[in-house]
C-alpha positions in Angstrom: 104.8 79.8 77.5 106.0 80.5 74.0 103.1 81.0 71.3 102.9 78.2 68.9 102.4 79.2 64.8 100.3 77.3 62.9 99.9 77.4 59.1 96.4 80.2 58.7 93.5 77.7 58.0 90.7 80.2 59.0 89.3 82.7 55.8 89.6 86.3 58.0 87.9 89.3 57.4 89.7 92.3 57.2 88.5 96.2 57.8 90.0 99.8 57.5 89.8 100.9 61.2 91.6 103.9 62.1 92.9 104.2 58.4 94.9 101.4 58.9 93.7 97.2 57.3 93.2 95.1 60.6 91.3 91.7 61.2 87.4 92.0 62.0 86.7 90.2 64.9 82.3 89.8 64.1 81.8 87.0 65.5 82.0 83.9 68.0 83.7 81.5 64.9 86.4 84.5 65.1 86.5 84.1 68.7 87.5 80.6 68.2 89.9 80.4 65.8 91.8 83.3 66.8 95.1 80.6 67.5 95.5 80.9 63.8 95.8 84.6 63.6 98.9 85.2 62.9 100.6 87.5 65.7 102.1 89.7 63.4 98.3 91.5 62.9 97.4 91.8 66.0 97.3 95.4 67.2 98.2 95.1 70.4 101.0 92.2 72.1 100.3 93.0 76.2 99.0 95.1 78.1 98.5 95.5 82.0 96.0 94.3 83.9 95.4 97.5 86.1 94.5 101.1 85.4 91.8 100.7 82.8 88.2 101.1 82.0 87.4 97.2 82.4 86.9 95.5 85.4 90.0 94.5 86.7 88.3 91.2 88.3 87.8 90.3 84.6 91.3 90.9 83.6 92.8 88.9 86.5 91.1 85.7 85.1 91.8 86.2 81.8 95.6 86.9 82.5 96.3 82.8 82.6 99.4 82.9 83.5 99.0 85.7 86.5 101.9 88.0 85.5 99.6 91.5 85.6 99.8 91.2 82.6 97.4 90.6 79.3 99.4 88.7 76.8 98.1 87.1 73.6 98.9 84.0 74.9 96.7 84.7 77.3 93.7 85.5 75.7 94.4 82.5 72.7 94.1 80.0 76.4 91.2 82.2 77.6 89.0 82.0 73.6 89.4 78.3 72.9 88.1 78.0 76.9 84.9 80.1 76.7 83.7 79.2 72.8 84.6 75.0 74.1 82.0 76.0 76.6 79.1 77.6 74.9 76.9 76.1 72.4 76.6 79.2 70.5 79.9 81.5 71.1 77.9 84.0 69.7 76.8 84.8 72.9 80.4 86.1 73.8 79.2 90.0 71.4 76.4 90.5 73.5 78.8 91.4 76.6 75.6 90.0 78.5 76.6 89.4 82.5 74.1 86.6 82.7 73.8 82.5 80.8 70.8 80.0 81.1 72.3 76.4 81.9 71.1 76.3 78.6 73.7 77.8 76.9 76.2 75.6 77.9 77.7 73.5 75.8 77.4 69.6 77.7 79.7 68.0 75.6 82.8 69.8 76.4 84.5 69.1 79.7 84.6 72.5 80.8 81.3 73.0 79.7 79.8 70.3 81.5 81.3 71.3 85.2 80.6 74.6 84.3 76.6 73.6 84.3 76.9 71.2 87.3 78.1 73.8 89.3 76.2 76.3 88.1 73.0 74.2 88.7 74.6 73.8 92.0 74.8 77.1 92.5 70.6 78.2 92.1 70.0 75.7 94.0 71.8 76.5 97.0 70.8 79.5 96.7 67.1 78.8 96.3 66.6 79.8 92.7 64.1 79.2 90.0 64.6 78.3 86.4 67.5 78.3 84.2 69.7 81.6 84.9 72.7 82.0 86.4 73.9 86.2 86.5 77.0 87.4 88.2 75.1 88.7 91.0 74.5 85.2 92.0 77.7 84.4 92.1 79.3 87.4 93.9 78.5 86.2 97.3 80.6 83.0 97.5 79.8 82.7 101.3 75.7 83.2 100.1 76.1 80.4 98.1 77.8 78.6 101.1 75.7 79.6 103.4 73.2 76.3 103.5 75.7 73.8 102.7 77.2 71.0 104.8 80.1 70.1 103.2 82.2 72.5 100.2 85.2 71.4 99.2 87.5 73.8 101.6 88.2 70.9 104.0 87.2 73.1 106.9 83.9 71.8 108.9 81.6 73.6 110.9 78.7 72.7 113.6 76.3 72.5 110.5 78.7 69.9 109.3 77.3 67.0 111.4 74.4 66.2 113.1 76.1 65.0 116.3 75.4 66.7 119.7 79.0 65.9 120.8 80.6 66.8 118.1 78.9 70.1 117.3 80.4 71.1 120.8 83.8 69.7 119.7 83.8 71.4 116.8 82.5 74.5 118.4 85.0 74.7 121.4 88.2 73.9 118.8 87.6 76.9 116.9 87.4 79.2 120.2 91.3 77.3 121.6 92.9 77.7 118.3 91.0 80.5 117.0 89.5 78.1 113.9 89.6 79.3 109.4 87.2 80.3 108.0 85.2 78.7 106.4 83.3 79.6 103.1 80.3 79.7 104.4 81.3 83.3 106.2 81.8 80.6 109.2 84.7 79.8 111.1 85.6 76.5 111.2 88.7 73.9 111.8 90.2 71.6 109.5 92.5 68.0 110.4 95.5 70.6 111.4 93.1 72.3 114.4 91.6 69.2 115.1 95.2 67.1 115.4 96.0 70.3 117.5 92.7 70.4 119.9 93.1 67.6 121.0 97.0 67.1 121.7 95.8 70.2 123.9 93.1 68.0 125.7 95.4 65.0 127.0 98.4 68.0 128.3 96.0 69.7 130.4 94.2 67.0 131.9 98.1 64.7 132.3 98.7 68.0 134.1 96.1 68.6 136.0 96.7 64.3 136.7 100.4 65.5 138.0 99.1 68.4 140.7 101.0 69.3 143.7 99.7 69.6 147.2 99.8 73.7 148.0 101.1 74.4 150.6 99.4 77.3 152.0 96.2 75.6 150.7 93.3 77.9 149.2 96.1 80.6 149.8 99.1 79.3 148.3 98.4 81.3 145.3 98.2 84.3 146.7 100.9 83.9 148.6 103.2 82.6 145.8 102.6 85.4 143.6 103.5 87.5 147.0 106.3 85.5 147.6 108.1 85.8 143.1 107.3 89.4 143.8 108.5 90.4 147.0 111.6 88.0 147.1 114.3 90.3 145.4 113.5 92.8 147.8 113.1 90.9 150.3 117.1 89.4 149.9 118.4 93.2 149.0 117.2 94.0 152.7 119.8 91.0 154.3 122.5 92.1 152.0 122.7 95.6 153.3 122.0 94.1 156.4 125.3 92.1 155.9 127.3 95.0 154.4 125.8 97.3 157.5 127.3 94.3 159.8 130.7 94.4 157.8 131.0 97.9 158.1 129.3 100.1 160.2 130.3 103.3 159.3 128.0 102.7 156.2 124.7 102.0 157.8 123.6 105.5 156.9 124.9 105.2 153.5 123.1 101.4 152.8 119.4 102.6 154.9 117.1 105.1 153.1 118.8 108.4 152.5 117.0 111.8 153.5 118.0 113.4 151.1 116.3 112.0 148.9 112.5 112.1 150.9 112.7 115.5 151.2 114.0 115.4 147.4 110.8 115.6 146.7 108.5 115.7 150.4 107.2 119.2 148.3 105.2 116.8 145.3 102.0 115.4 145.6 103.6 111.8 147.0 100.8 109.2 146.2 102.2 110.2 141.9 105.5 108.8 143.5 105.0 105.6 144.6 107.7 103.7 141.3 110.9 105.6 143.7 110.0 105.0 147.2 109.7 101.3 146.1 113.0 101.6 145.3 113.8 102.8 148.5 114.8 99.3 151.4 112.2 97.6 152.5 113.2 98.1 155.8 115.0 100.8 157.8 119.0 99.5 157.8 120.6 98.2 162.0 123.0 96.2 161.0 120.7 92.9 162.5 120.7 90.0 160.2 116.6 89.2 160.7 112.9 92.1 159.3 111.2 93.1 162.8 108.2 92.2 162.2 107.0 95.3 164.7 108.9 98.1 163.3 107.2 99.6 159.9 107.5 98.3 156.3 108.5 100.6 153.1 105.4 102.2 152.2 105.9 100.8 148.8 105.5 97.2 149.7 104.1 96.6 152.6 100.5 95.2 152.1 102.0 92.4 149.6 104.5 91.5 152.6 101.5 91.9 155.6 99.7 89.6 153.6 102.6 87.1 152.9 103.6 86.9 156.6 99.7 86.4 157.7 99.9 83.6 155.5 103.4 81.9 155.9 103.6 82.3 159.8 102.1 82.5 163.4 100.6 86.5 164.1 103.0 86.1 167.1 106.2 86.0 164.8 108.3 89.0 165.6 111.1 88.9 163.5 111.9 87.6 159.9 115.6 86.0 159.5 117.2 84.7 156.0 116.7 81.1 156.8 113.0 82.0 157.5 112.1 83.8 153.9 114.0 80.4 152.8 111.7 78.5 154.2 109.1 79.8 153.1 110.6 80.1 149.0 111.4 75.9 149.9 107.8 75.1 150.4 106.5 77.0 147.6 109.1 75.2 144.9 107.0 72.6 144.3 104.0 73.6 143.9 105.6 76.8 142.0 107.0 74.2 139.6 104.1 72.5 138.7 102.8 75.6 137.5 104.6 77.1 135.9 104.7 73.1 133.7 100.8 73.6 133.0 100.6 72.9 129.5 97.2 73.3 127.4 95.9 76.1 129.2 93.6 76.6 125.7 91.3 74.2 127.0 91.1 75.6 130.7 87.7 76.9 130.6 86.0 74.2 129.4 87.3 72.4 133.0 88.9 69.3 133.7 85.6 67.5 133.8 84.6 68.1 130.3 88.5 68.5 129.3 88.5 64.4 130.6 84.5 63.9 129.4 85.8 64.7 125.6 89.0 62.6 125.8 86.7 60.1 126.9 84.4 60.3 123.9 87.3 60.8 121.2 85.0 62.4 118.6 88.8 62.9 116.8 88.8 59.7 113.9 84.8 61.1 113.4 85.2 64.6 112.6 88.5 63.6 110.5 86.9 62.3 109.1 83.6 64.8 108.4 87.2 66.7 107.2 88.0 64.1 104.2 84.1 63.8 102.9 84.5 68.2 102.8 87.7 68.1 101.1 86.6 65.4 98.0 84.2 67.9 97.1 86.9 70.6 96.6 87.3 70.1 93.0 83.3 70.3 92.9 83.4 73.9 94.4 86.2 75.3 92.4 84.2 74.6 89.7 81.2 76.7 91.0 84.2 80.0 91.8 84.8 78.9 87.8 80.9 80.0 87.1 81.8 83.6 88.3 85.3 83.7 85.9 83.0 82.0 83.6 80.5 84.8 83.7 83.1 87.9 84.1 84.4 86.8 81.2 81.5 86.4 78.9 81.2 90.4 79.7 84.2 91.8 79.3 86.3 89.5 76.8 84.5 90.5 73.1 85.4 94.1 74.3 89.0 93.4 75.3 88.9 91.6 71.8 87.3 95.3 70.2 90.7 96.4 72.8 93.2 94.4 71.7 93.5 93.2 68.6 91.8 96.3 66.6 91.1 99.3 68.3 87.5 99.3 67.3 86.4 101.2 70.3 89.0 103.5 69.8 88.1 104.7 66.2 84.7 103.9 66.3 82.1 107.2 65.1 79.8 106.2 68.1 80.7 108.6 71.6 79.0 107.0 73.6 81.9 104.0 73.6 85.1 104.5 74.3 88.1 102.2 74.5 89.2 100.6 77.8 92.3 102.8 78.1 90.0 106.3 77.5 89.2 107.0 81.6 87.0 110.4 81.3 86.7 114.0 80.0 88.8 117.2 80.9 86.0 120.0 81.1 88.8 123.5 80.7 89.3 126.5 78.1 85.6 126.2 77.1 87.2 122.9 75.8 85.4 119.0 76.4 89.0 116.5 75.8 87.6 113.1 75.3 91.0 111.4 75.3 92.4 111.3 78.5 94.2 108.0 80.0 95.5 107.9 83.7 99.4 107.6 83.7 101.1 105.5 85.6 104.7 106.1 85.4 104.5 110.4 84.9 108.6 109.8 83.4 108.0 107.6 80.8 105.8 109.5 79.7 107.7 112.5 79.6 110.1 110.7 78.0 107.9 109.5 74.9 104.7 112.3 75.3 106.3 114.4 72.6 107.0 111.7 70.1 103.5 110.5 69.9 102.5 114.6 68.0 99.7 115.6 69.8 99.6 118.7 72.2 99.6 116.6 75.3 98.1 118.4 79.0 99.2 116.9 82.6 97.0 117.7 85.3 97.2 116.1 88.9 93.4 115.3 89.9 92.3 114.9 93.5 88.7 114.8 94.9 87.2 115.1 97.9 85.9 110.9 97.8 89.2 109.7 97.3 92.2 110.3 99.5 94.5 109.1 96.7 95.6 111.9 93.7 95.0 111.3 90.1 97.5 111.6 87.2 96.1 112.3 83.3 96.9 112.8 80.2 94.9 114.4 77.9 95.2 115.7 74.3 93.7 118.9 72.5 92.7 118.2 69.5 91.2 121.7 68.8 90.8 124.7 69.3 93.9 128.0 70.4 96.1 126.9 73.2 97.2 130.7 74.5 95.6 129.9 78.1 97.0 126.7 78.4 99.9 126.8 80.9 101.0 125.0 83.6 98.9 125.7 86.5 95.6 126.4 84.9 93.0 124.6 86.6 89.8 122.2 85.1 87.7 120.0 85.7 87.6 115.7 85.0 84.8 113.4 85.3 85.7 110.6 85.0 84.3 107.3 83.3 81.9 106.8 87.0 80.7 110.5 86.8 83.2 111.5 89.2 84.2 114.6 89.8 88.1 115.8 90.3 89.3 119.0 90.7 92.6 118.9 87.9 95.2 121.6 87.5 97.8 121.7 84.8 101.8 119.9 85.5 103.2 119.8 82.2 102.5 121.3 79.0 103.4 119.5 75.7 103.4 121.5 72.6 102.8 119.9 69.7 100.4 121.4 66.3 96.7 121.1 67.0 95.6 122.2 63.5 97.8 124.3 60.0 95.5 127.1 60.7 97.0 127.2 64.6 100.2 127.1 63.4 99.7 129.5 60.3 99.7 132.4 63.6 101.8 130.6 65.6 105.0 132.8 64.4 103.2 135.0 65.0 102.4 134.3 68.5 105.8 133.4 68.7 107.2 137.2 67.3 104.4 138.9 70.0 105.6 136.9 73.0 109.5 137.8 72.2 108.6 141.1 71.5 106.5 141.1 74.9 109.4 139.6 76.5 111.7 142.0 74.9 110.1 145.4 76.4 109.6 143.7 80.2 113.5 142.9 80.3 114.2 146.7 78.2 111.7 148.2 80.9 112.9 145.7 83.6 116.8 146.6 82.9 115.7 150.2 83.0 114.0 150.5 86.1 117.0 148.4 88.1 119.1 151.4 86.4 117.4 153.9 87.5 116.7 152.9 91.0 120.4 152.0 91.4 121.4 156.0 89.8 119.2 157.2 92.4 120.0 154.7 95.5 123.3 156.4 94.8 122.9 159.7 94.1 120.8 159.7 97.7 124.0 157.5 99.4 126.4 160.5 97.5 124.7 163.1 99.2 126.4 163.7 101.9 129.5 163.9 100.5 128.4 166.7 97.7 128.3 169.5 100.9 131.5 171.6 100.8 133.9 171.2 103.9 134.8 173.6 105.7 138.1 175.5 104.9 141.1 174.0 106.2 143.3 176.7 108.3 144.9 179.7 106.5 142.4 179.4 103.3 141.3 182.5 101.5 137.8 182.7 101.9 137.2 183.3 98.6 139.0 180.6 97.2 136.8 178.3 99.1 133.8 179.6 97.6 135.1 179.2 94.2 133.3 176.0 92.3 134.9 173.5 90.2 135.6 175.3 86.7 133.4 174.0 84.6 134.6 172.4 80.2 134.1 174.3 77.5 131.6 173.8 74.9 133.4 172.1 72.2 131.5 172.4 69.1 133.4 170.2 67.2 132.6 167.5 68.0 128.9 168.0 69.2 128.9 168.9 65.1 130.4 164.9 64.4 126.8 163.7 66.6 124.6 166.0 64.0 126.5 164.8 61.4 126.0 161.2 62.1 122.3 161.2 63.1 121.3 163.2 60.2 122.9 160.8 57.8 120.7 158.2 59.4 118.1 159.9 58.8 119.0 160.4 55.7 120.3 156.7 55.4 116.8 155.1 56.9 114.7 158.4 54.7 116.2 156.5 51.2 115.4 153.3 52.3 111.4 154.4 53.0 111.6 156.1 50.0 112.6 153.0 47.9 110.4 151.0 49.3 107.5 153.1 49.2 108.4 153.5 45.7 108.7 150.0 44.7 105.5 149.1 46.2 103.3 152.1 44.4 105.2 150.6 41.3 102.7 148.0 41.8 99.5 146.9 40.7 96.6 146.4 42.7 96.4 142.9 41.7 101.0 142.4 41.9 100.3 144.6 45.7 98.1 142.1 47.2 100.7 138.9 45.7 103.1 140.4 47.4 101.3 140.8 50.8 100.4 136.7 50.3 104.4 135.8 49.5 105.3 137.5 52.7 102.8 136.0 54.6 103.5 132.7 53.4 107.0 133.3 53.2 106.2 133.4 57.1 103.7 130.8 58.0 104.6 128.4 55.4 107.3 126.8 57.3 104.7 126.3 60.3 102.5 124.8 58.2 104.2 122.6 56.3 105.7 121.6 60.0 101.9 121.4 61.5 100.6 119.1 58.9 103.6 116.6 58.5 103.8 115.9 62.0 99.4 116.4 62.2 100.1 113.0 60.0 102.4 111.0 62.2 99.9 112.0 65.4 100.4 108.4 67.4 99.0 107.3 70.7 101.5 104.4 70.7 103.9 106.5 73.1 101.6 107.5 75.2 100.1 103.6 75.5 103.7 101.9 75.3 104.3 104.2 78.5 101.7 102.7 80.5 102.8 99.7 79.7 101.6 98.0 77.0 102.7 96.5 74.2 101.5 98.9 70.6 101.9 96.0 67.4 100.5 98.4 64.6 100.4 102.1 64.1 97.0 104.2 65.8 97.7 107.1 63.8 95.5 109.8 64.6 94.1 111.6 61.2 92.9 115.0 61.1 89.3 114.5 60.6 89.7 111.9 64.0 90.8 114.6 65.7 88.5 117.1 65.3 86.4 114.5 67.2 88.6 113.6 70.1 87.8 117.5 71.4 84.4 119.3 71.8 84.3 122.9 71.4 81.5 124.3 73.1 79.1 126.9 70.6 77.2 129.0 71.3 73.8 129.9 68.7 74.2 133.0 66.6 73.0 135.5 68.7 73.4 139.9 68.5 73.2 140.5 71.7 73.9 144.2 73.3 77.1 144.5 75.5 75.1 146.8 79.2 78.9 147.3 79.9 80.4 148.4 76.4 81.8 152.1 75.1 79.8 154.7 74.7 80.6 156.5 71.6 80.9 156.9 67.3 78.5 153.9 66.3 81.6 150.7 64.5 79.3 152.2 61.0 80.7 155.1 61.6 83.6 154.6 62.1 84.0 152.3 58.8 82.3 154.8 57.1 85.1 157.8 57.4 88.2 155.3 57.0 87.1 154.9 53.8 86.5 158.5 52.8 89.7 159.1 54.1 91.1 156.4 52.3 89.5 157.2 48.9 90.7 160.9 49.2 94.5 160.2 49.8 93.5 157.8 46.7 92.3 161.5 45.0 94.8 163.6 45.7 97.5 161.2 45.2 95.7 161.2 40.9 95.1 164.9 41.5 98.7 165.9 42.0 99.6 162.9 39.8 102.5 162.0 43.3 102.3 159.1 41.4 104.4 159.3 38.7 106.5 161.7 41.3 107.6 159.6 43.7 108.1 156.7 40.7 110.8 159.2 39.1 
C-alpha cells in the first residue's frame, strides 16, 4: 500500500526526547491525525511483529497487510479505524483492556458494528452491565456456546429442534468426521451434508444388489479361507505337475529335510512364518491333494475348515478342478462384496439408512446451514471486538516506541521500551538494556558500530527447552572480569530466571575514567603475556635440553678400545681448549661500556629531574600521564558521544529513521552498580603485623631523612653540576 503524502494541516507539538526533537503524541486527537504527520519525522519506519515485549496477538491485529512487520501505513490504518470507532480517542492513552458500550461511536460504521457485537457477546455470556473486557472475548467458543447460529456455516445438533434432523446431523458427523463449530462442538457444513446423503444412497443401492451367498451363513468364512489358501493350493498343483513331468525332481519340489533340520533345535512355535513357506502337502507327482493325509501345520486349520464347508466329509481327495469350482461359486459373491459403497454408514444398519433416505432431510439441513452462514458478518464482528480491545490497550504503547522513543528515554525505571527484554545480573551490576537477538550473524556484523560495550549471552532455563540469545549493554563500571565463558543470571520481563553465559564481547569504552586506565591495563596485559611467553619458551627449552642429554647419555659412555690400542691412549680424555683471555676481555669491555652508558643516562635523567622545582616535577608527571592516557580518553569521549542503539535494532529487523543516541548521563541510568553503605569492617583473615598508620609514618620519616641528607651534604648541587 503506497503512502499518500498530504499537506500538513494539523498543528503538531514537539519535545526533546533523548536529546533529539521529536513529535509529541499526547492526545487522542494527535493519534487521529497521524496520517498528516510527515513520514520523515517518524522515529521508526517498521518493526517486526515477533520478539517484542508487547502482546504478539495485538501486533498481529495491527499488521494490516499480514506481512510480519508493523509499518507506517499499518499504524495510520489502525489509527483511523480505532479513533473513528471511539467517541473519545483520549481513551487510547489509558491503555485499558476493557471498554463500556457507551464508548463506541455508533455514528461511525465500525463503531456501530462493534457496539452491536459487544452487546451480543455480553448477552451470549449472560453478563449484566455494559462493560466488556478482553477476558470476555478471550474464549470465542464460550461466546458461541449457547447460540444456535454463529455465522461459520457449520451446524450442530443444537441448531435444530427437529429430532430427526438432529439424528441426521449426528450420523453425518460420525460418517464424515465433521467440522468444528465456533461453539467448540463438532458439526457439519453443506458439503458434508451432501457427502453424507451420497453415502446413504450408495450403501442402500449396494444392499439392494446383494448376491445370494453360496454357503449360507458360512460364506464369509469360506471366502476368507479361500483367498488365504488360493496361492498356496495353486503352488501345490504346479509342483505336482513338475514332479509328474520330471519324477527325479520330486524330492527337490517336496519339503527339504535340511530346512527342517536347520530349525529343529529352536522353539518351533516362533517359526510359523518359516514353516508356512513349505509346500501345502507332500509332493508325490499326483495331481490331487490327499485329504486323509497330513497338511502343512501352518495352513491346516484354514484348509480343513474350508473343506468342511465346501465338500462332503467323506471326500478323500481334492483335484485342481474341485478347487476351481469353489472359486467359481464364490466369484459372484466376492465381486459384490468388493463393490461395496457407502461403507461409512454401514453401522447405521440398512433399515436406518433407508428410513433416513425416505425422510430426506437434506434440503431442510442445507437451509439451516444457509441461515447460519447469513450471520457471517455479524459473527466476524464479534471477533473484531477482541481486536478492538487489544488495540485499545496496546496501540498507544506501540506509538511511544514507534513514532517516538518515549518509553526508552523515560526517567521512570519501571517503564521499559518494547525492545528491552529483561535484566542481566553480572559482576555486581544490573544491565537493564537487554535485547533478544533474532539473528546473531547480523548483530556480529553491526554491533561495533553502536559504540557500546556489549556482551552476548546464551540463556537457558528448565522451564523452557528453547535457548534464548540476548545482547546486554554495559554502561557503568570496569570491564576486566567480563570475558567469554563468564556465567551470569538473566531475568526476563515476566520474572523467569535464566542461566546466562557470555559467548561474545564487543569492546567499546564505557566511560572516560575507564578509558584513562585502559593503556596501562593493555600494557600490563602485554607485559604479562610477554613474561608468560618467555617463561614458557625457557621452560620448553630447558625440557628439550634435559631430554636431549638423557637420550645422549648412553652415547657418552667410553667405548671399548680397539685391539692393539695402548691402554693409556684409550683412557686419555679429549684435550680442553686453552683459555682465551683476549676474548673474555672484549666481553667485559662491552659490558662495562653498556653499564657506563646506562649509568650516564640515569645520571642525566636524575640531573634533569632534580633540576625541576616541586611544581614543575608535578606538571611533568601529569604531562607524561596525559601523553599516555590522553589519546585513549579523547577517543573514548568521541565514541561515547556517538553511542547509538540503531545498529542493534536494525540487526533485529527494525527500520530506524532518527538518531537514538545514548548520552553519558543517560547511559549511567542503564546499568545499576551495587552500592554498599559506608562501614568499617574488620577482616578476620587479615594478616597480622605492623598497623597501617605505623607503615605510613615510617615511610614519611624515611622520605624526610633522605631529603635532609640531600640538603645537609649539598648533594643536590653536586648532581646538577
